[in-house]
MMTF fields as JSON, N, C-alpha, C and O atoms, coordinates in Angstrom:
{
  "mmtfVersion": "1.0.0",
  "mmtfProducer": "UNKNOWN",
  "numBonds": 355,
  "numAtoms": 356,
  "numGroups": 89,
  "numChains": 1,
  "numModels": 1,
  "chainsPerModel": [1],
  "groupsPerChain": [89],
  "chainIdList": ["A"],
  "bondAtomList": [4, 2, 8, 6, 12, 10, 16, 14, 20, 18, 24, 22, 28, 26, 32, 30, 36, 34, 40, 38, 44, 42, 48, 46, 52, 50, 56, 54, 60, 58, 64, 62, 68, 66, 72, 70, 76, 74, 80, 78, 84, 82, 88, 86, 92, 90, 96, 94, 100, 98, 104, 102, 108, 106, 112, 110, 116, 114, 120, 118, 124, 122, 128, 126, 132, 130, 136, 134, 140, 138, 144, 142, 148, 146, 152, 150, 156, 154, 160, 158, 164, 162, 168, 166, 172, 170, 176, 174, 180, 178, 184, 182, 188, 186, 192, 190, 196, 194, 200, 198, 204, 202, 208, 206, 212, 210, 216, 214, 220, 218, 224, 222, 228, 226, 232, 230, 236, 234, 240, 238, 244, 242, 248, 246, 252, 250, 256, 254, 260, 258, 264, 262, 268, 266, 272, 270, 276, 274, 280, 278, 284, 282, 288, 286, 292, 290, 296, 294, 300, 298, 304, 302, 308, 306, 312, 310, 316, 314, 320, 318, 324, 322, 328, 326, 332, 330, 336, 334, 340, 338, 344, 342, 348, 346, 352, 350],
  "bondOrderList": [1, 1, 1, 1, 1, 1, 1, 1, 1, 1, 1, 1, 1, 1, 1, 1, 1, 1, 1, 1, 1, 1, 1, 1, 1, 1, 1, 1, 1, 1, 1, 1, 1, 1, 1, 1, 1, 1, 1, 1, 1, 1, 1, 1, 1, 1, 1, 1, 1, 1, 1, 1, 1, 1, 1, 1, 1, 1, 1, 1, 1, 1, 1, 1, 1, 1, 1, 1, 1, 1, 1, 1, 1, 1, 1, 1, 1, 1, 1, 1, 1, 1, 1, 1, 1, 1, 1, 1],
  "groupList": [{"groupName": "UNK", "atomNameList": ["N", "CA", "C", "O"], "elementList": ["N", "C", "C", "O"], "formalChargeList": [0, 0, 0, 0], "bondAtomList": [1, 0, 2, 1, 3, 2], "bondOrderList": [1, 1, 2], "singleLetterCode": "X", "chemCompType": "L-PEPTIDE LINKING"}],
  "groupTypeList": [0, 0, 0, 0, 0, 0, 0, 0, 0, 0, 0, 0, 0, 0, 0, 0, 0, 0, 0, 0, 0, 0, 0, 0, 0, 0, 0, 0, 0, 0, 0, 0, 0, 0, 0, 0, 0, 0, 0, 0, 0, 0, 0, 0, 0, 0, 0, 0, 0, 0, 0, 0, 0, 0, 0, 0, 0, 0, 0, 0, 0, 0, 0, 0, 0, 0, 0, 0, 0, 0, 0, 0, 0, 0, 0, 0, 0, 0, 0, 0, 0, 0, 0, 0, 0, 0, 0, 0, 0],
  "groupIdList": [1, 2, 3, 4, 5, 6, 7, 8, 9, 10, 11, 12, 13, 14, 15, 16, 17, 18, 19, 20, 21, 22, 23, 24, 25, 26, 27, 28, 29, 30, 31, 32, 33, 34, 35, 36, 37, 38, 39, 40, 41, 42, 43, 44, 45, 46, 47, 48, 49, 50, 51, 52, 53, 54, 55, 56, 57, 58, 59, 60, 61, 62, 63, 64, 65, 66, 67, 68, 69, 70, 71, 72, 73, 74, 75, 76, 77, 78, 79, 80, 81, 82, 83, 84, 85, 86, 87, 88, 89],
  "secStructList": [7, 7, 7, 7, 7, 7, 7, 7, 7, 6, 6, 1, 7, 4, 4, 4, 3, 3, 3, 3, 3, 3, 6, 6, 1, 7, 3, 3, 3, 3, 7, 7, 1, 7, 7, 7, 3, 3, 6, 6, 3, 3, 3, 3, 3, 3, 3, 6, 6, 1, 7, 3, 3, 3, 7, 7, 5, 7, 1, 1, 1, 1, 7, 3, 3, 3, 3, 3, 1, 7, 7, 1, 6, 6, 7, 7, 3, 3, 3, 3, 3, 3, 3, 3, 3, 3, 3, 3, 7],
  "xCoordList": [-66.336, -65.931, -64.637, -64.513, -63.694, -62.371, -62.616, -63.562, -61.683, -61.84, -61.239, -60.373, -61.686, -61.171, -59.624, -59.055, -59.029, -57.504, -57.237, -58.017, -56.102, -55.554, -54.706, -53.687, -55.009, -54.185, -54.19, -54.991, -53.205, -53.173, -52.668, -51.87, -53.116, -52.572, -52.868, -53.468, -52.467, -52.502, -53.978, -54.243, -54.941, -56.287, -57.04, -58.179, -56.525, -57.12, -56.823, -55.741, -57.687, -57.408, -57.014, -57.748, -55.886, -55.476, -56.352, -56.42, -57.012, -57.896, -59.121, -59.661, -59.568, -60.674, -60.286, -61.155, -59.016, -58.57, -58.632, -57.971, -59.469, -59.609, -58.748, -58.637, -58.104, -57.167, -56.114, -56.429, -54.909, -53.85, -53.147, -53.181, -52.458, -51.654, -50.215, -50.091, -49.191, -47.823, -47.212, -47.756, -46.108, -45.391, -45.062, -45.033, -44.799, -44.393, -45.591, -45.471, -46.848, -47.999, -48.716, -49.901, -48.126, -48.709, -50.033, -49.996, -51.062, -52.276, -52.532, -52.337, -53.0, -53.163, -54.461, -54.935, -55.073, -56.43, -56.233, -55.448, -56.998, -56.927, -57.471, -58.545, -56.673, -56.997, -58.032, -58.217, -58.67, -59.619, -59.238, -58.518, -59.69, -59.334, -57.886, -57.231, -57.418, -56.0, -54.949, -54.718, -54.351, -53.38, -52.079, -51.317, -51.707, -50.276, -49.368, -49.729, -48.107, -47.097, -45.798, -45.515, -45.048, -43.684, -42.681, -42.883, -41.701, -40.613, -41.294, -40.808, -42.436, -43.143, -44.061, -44.592, -44.264, -45.037, -46.365, -46.274, -47.512, -48.84, -48.859, -48.477, -49.301, -49.632, -51.018, -51.973, -51.153, -52.42, -53.102, -54.313, -52.277, -52.75, -52.109, -50.957, -52.961, -52.44, -52.437, -53.404, -51.334, -51.101, -51.392, -51.427, -51.609, -51.873, -50.727, -50.909, -49.522, -48.3, -47.985, -46.899, -48.748, -48.485, -47.816, -47.688, -47.33, -46.836, -47.815, -49.019, -47.379, -48.221, -47.49, -46.297, -48.317, -47.722, -48.299, -49.317, -47.569, -48.041, -49.138, -49.502, -49.654, -50.676, -49.863, -48.688, -50.584, -49.858, -49.561, -50.334, -48.329, -47.864, -48.269, -47.763, -49.208, -49.847, -49.317, -49.952, -48.186, -47.631, -46.928, -46.576, -46.733, -46.004, -46.846, -47.755, -46.6, -47.47, -47.435, -48.439, -46.396, -46.404, -46.5, -45.626, -47.581, -47.744, -46.71, -46.23, -46.387, -45.489, -45.859, -46.499, -45.46, -45.71, -44.486, -43.651, -44.337, -43.239, -43.772, -44.783, -43.03, -43.488, -42.881, -41.726, -43.642, -43.302, -43.312, -44.303, -42.307, -42.186, -43.145, -43.476, -43.572, -44.497, -45.139, -44.848, -46.066, -46.869, -46.568, -47.309, -45.577, -45.335, -44.678, -44.38, -44.463, -43.84, -42.367, -41.831, -41.775, -40.374, -40.179, -39.067, -41.357, -41.269, -40.492, -40.445, -39.916, -39.291, -39.64, -39.935, -39.582, -39.857, -38.7, -37.54, -38.996, -37.912, -37.649, -36.586, -38.598, -38.372, -39.484, -40.585, -39.254, -40.242, -40.814, -40.109, -42.138, -42.748, -43.655, -44.205, -43.787, -44.663, -46.103, -46.257, -47.06, -48.441, -48.831, -48.752, -49.27, -49.604, -51.104, -51.511, -51.933, -53.382, -53.941, -53.383, -55.057, -55.741, -57.369, -57.874, -58.007, -59.466, -60.02, -59.478, -61.032, -61.581, -63.164, -63.781, -63.758, -65.151, -65.819, -67.045],
  "yCoordList": [-74.447, -75.644, -76.18, -76.161, -76.644, -77.146, -78.514, -79.265, -78.731, -79.997, -81.089, -80.82, -82.302, -83.437, -83.53, -83.131, -84.06, -84.249, -85.161, -86.073, -84.931, -85.765, -86.828, -86.499, -88.067, -89.199, -90.229, -91.164, -90.044, -90.917, -92.211, -92.35, -93.187, -94.586, -95.235, -94.613, -96.396, -96.941, -97.338, -97.665, -97.317, -97.552, -96.368, -96.501, -95.191, -93.928, -93.635, -93.126, -93.917, -93.841, -92.394, -91.443, -92.259, -90.955, -90.571, -89.388, -91.494, -91.258, -90.396, -89.688, -90.423, -89.616, -88.295, -87.526, -87.954, -86.714, -85.549, -85.64, -84.472, -83.411, -82.239, -81.36, -82.17, -81.074, -81.421, -82.196, -80.943, -81.259, -80.048, -79.046, -80.059, -78.941, -79.489, -80.473, -78.957, -79.447, -78.873, -77.907, -79.365, -79.034, -77.572, -76.938, -77.008, -75.552, -74.526, -73.33, -75.242, -74.324, -74.355, -74.02, -74.722, -74.54, -75.533, -76.701, -74.985, -75.776, -76.031, -75.173, -77.297, -77.805, -78.483, -79.152, -78.264, -78.969, -79.918, -79.688, -81.019, -82.082, -81.504, -80.91, -81.731, -81.294, -82.252, -83.375, -81.81, -82.62, -82.673, -81.804, -83.605, -83.815, -84.231, -84.654, -84.099, -84.522, -83.597, -82.483, -84.064, -83.165, -83.224, -82.263, -84.404, -84.509, -85.279, -85.774, -85.285, -85.945, -85.094, -84.308, -85.295, -84.65, -85.774, -86.568, -85.824, -86.971, -88.237, -89.15, -88.484, -89.668, -90.023, -91.132, -89.013, -89.114, -88.354, -87.207, -88.809, -88.14, -86.905, -86.98, -85.817, -84.625, -84.797, -85.073, -84.647, -84.879, -83.628, -83.586, -82.671, -81.545, -80.205, -80.169, -79.126, -77.822, -76.954, -76.924, -76.267, -75.575, -74.135, -73.605, -73.489, -72.046, -71.193, -70.014, -71.719, -70.894, -71.103, -70.669, -71.7, -72.005, -73.224, -73.572, -73.972, -75.288, -76.417, -76.164, -77.635, -78.782, -79.916, -79.856, -80.957, -82.139, -83.37, -83.341, -84.481, -85.784, -86.193, -85.472, -87.297, -87.93, -88.328, -88.69, -88.232, -88.591, -90.084, -90.94, -90.318, -91.657, -91.909, -91.265, -92.868, -93.2, -94.545, -95.136, -94.995, -96.202, -96.146, -97.183, -94.946, -94.701, -93.86, -93.163, -93.892, -93.015, -91.556, -90.892, -90.975, -89.609, -89.63, -90.155, -89.047, -89.114, -88.156, -87.233, -88.379, -87.555, -87.378, -88.245, -86.249, -85.961, -85.443, -84.921, -85.568, -84.834, -83.529, -83.447, -82.476, -81.008, -80.705, -81.051, -80.041, -79.643, -78.147, -77.585, -77.41, -75.945, -75.344, -74.164, -76.035, -75.487, -76.588, -77.762, -76.202, -77.24, -77.214, -77.846, -76.556, -76.571, -77.875, -78.721, -77.987, -79.202, -79.418, -80.525, -78.347, -78.496, -78.434, -78.282, -78.564, -78.624, -79.95, -80.984, -79.741, -80.937, -81.055, -80.069, -82.268, -82.44, -81.813, -82.147, -80.932, -80.21, -80.691, -80.414, -81.384, -81.796, -82.65, -82.575, -83.478, -84.253, -83.344, -82.455, -83.527, -82.738, -83.662, -84.642, -83.346, -84.09, -83.46, -82.239, -84.272, -83.773, -83.793, -84.821, -82.596, -82.458, -82.377, -82.502, -82.162, -82.119, -82.538, -82.29, -83.181, -83.536, -83.465, -83.69, -83.149, -83.051, -84.106, -84.268, -84.774, -85.751, -85.739, -85.17, -86.382, -86.324, -87.128, -87.182],
  "zCoordList": [108.99, 109.727, 109.113, 107.889, 109.878, 109.39, 108.586, 108.826, 107.643, 106.933, 107.798, 108.629, 107.61, 108.366, 108.184, 107.169, 109.195, 109.081, 107.972, 107.699, 107.289, 106.21, 106.757, 107.364, 106.613, 107.02, 105.99, 106.004, 105.003, 103.817, 104.186, 105.114, 103.476, 103.511, 102.137, 101.26, 101.989, 100.645, 100.289, 99.133, 101.262, 100.872, 100.545, 100.098, 100.72, 100.493, 98.985, 98.693, 98.073, 96.593, 96.174, 96.442, 95.537, 95.046, 93.872, 93.538, 93.24, 92.001, 92.429, 91.578, 93.666, 94.106, 94.582, 94.991, 94.564, 95.252, 94.107, 93.073, 94.388, 93.428, 93.697, 92.843, 94.885, 95.164, 96.162, 97.065, 96.111, 96.986, 97.421, 96.707, 98.632, 99.045, 99.272, 100.002, 98.736, 98.906, 100.064, 100.598, 100.536, 101.744, 101.766, 102.821, 100.519, 100.424, 100.348, 100.084, 100.643, 100.63, 99.33, 99.32, 98.229, 96.918, 96.815, 97.201, 96.311, 96.155, 94.725, 93.864, 94.464, 93.043, 92.961, 93.879, 91.707, 91.525, 90.372, 89.452, 90.466, 89.452, 88.043, 87.948, 87.057, 85.774, 85.131, 85.6, 84.103, 83.4, 81.86, 81.368, 81.208, 79.795, 79.646, 80.599, 78.448, 78.131, 78.764, 78.294, 79.787, 80.567, 79.932, 80.038, 79.191, 78.663, 79.667, 80.735, 79.118, 79.886, 79.916, 79.012, 80.982, 81.058, 81.359, 82.279, 80.644, 80.914, 80.851, 81.518, 80.104, 80.125, 81.207, 81.273, 82.121, 83.287, 83.122, 82.686, 83.393, 83.32, 84.253, 85.421, 83.714, 84.552, 85.166, 84.439, 86.442, 87.003, 87.668, 87.889, 87.951, 88.742, 88.151, 87.719, 88.175, 87.872, 89.145, 89.907, 89.335, 90.673, 90.496, 89.386, 91.651, 91.603, 91.308, 91.004, 91.378, 90.944, 89.549, 89.168, 88.701, 87.328, 87.003, 85.829, 88.068, 87.714, 87.724, 87.701, 87.757, 87.705, 88.479, 88.778, 88.775, 89.386, 88.724, 88.032, 88.987, 88.653, 89.549, 90.478, 89.295, 90.291, 91.562, 91.503, 92.715, 93.963, 93.978, 93.549, 94.531, 94.871, 96.271, 97.19, 96.477, 97.739, 98.326, 99.2, 97.847, 98.293, 99.672, 100.235, 100.194, 101.406, 102.388, 101.938, 103.627, 104.568, 104.218, 104.479, 103.657, 103.219, 101.647, 100.957, 101.149, 99.701, 99.066, 99.724, 97.827, 97.142, 95.707, 95.111, 95.132, 93.577, 93.064, 93.802, 91.787, 91.107, 90.617, 89.919, 91.022, 90.63, 89.359, 89.113, 88.493, 87.165, 87.125, 87.591, 86.613, 86.679, 85.592, 85.708, 84.624, 83.606, 82.895, 83.124, 81.978, 81.349, 79.844, 79.091, 79.384, 77.876, 77.533, 78.376, 76.203, 75.686, 76.089, 76.035, 76.478, 76.959, 78.487, 78.991, 79.224, 80.724, 81.162, 80.495, 82.351, 82.885, 84.437, 85.113, 84.906, 86.325, 87.123, 86.883, 88.045, 88.684, 90.178, 90.733, 90.781, 92.145, 92.621, 92.075, 93.632, 94.311, 95.347, 95.825, 95.747, 96.733, 97.589, 97.086, 98.812, 99.741, 99.73, 99.692, 99.764, 99.928, 101.374, 102.046, 101.867, 103.222, 103.539, 104.694, 102.476, 102.539, 101.264, 100.195, 101.369, 100.067, 100.36, 101.46, 99.295, 99.357, 98.361, 97.267, 98.725, 97.832, 97.86, 98.76, 96.854, 96.786, 97.959, 98.051]
}
C-alpha cells in the first residue's frame, strides 16, 4: 500500500521524521548517537549515496536541508536541497 502523501507544514515536527527523500531522489535515514557537525551545523541524516544532510528546516511549506558531500572532519556543506517525501513514527 502506498504511503500517505507528504504535506509538510510548521506543525509537522521534523524531530519525528526518521527518513527523507530529496528532490534529486536521494534517500536519507536519521542517524543515531553522536553525528557530529559540519560548518557548525548538526548532521541529522545519512544518505544512500554516502552523503549526509542537516536536520530539515520546516519553517516554510517546502522543507529544505543542507546537503553534505561526506561525513569526514573536512566535509563541507555543498548545497541546499528540498525534501519531497518524509517518513515518521
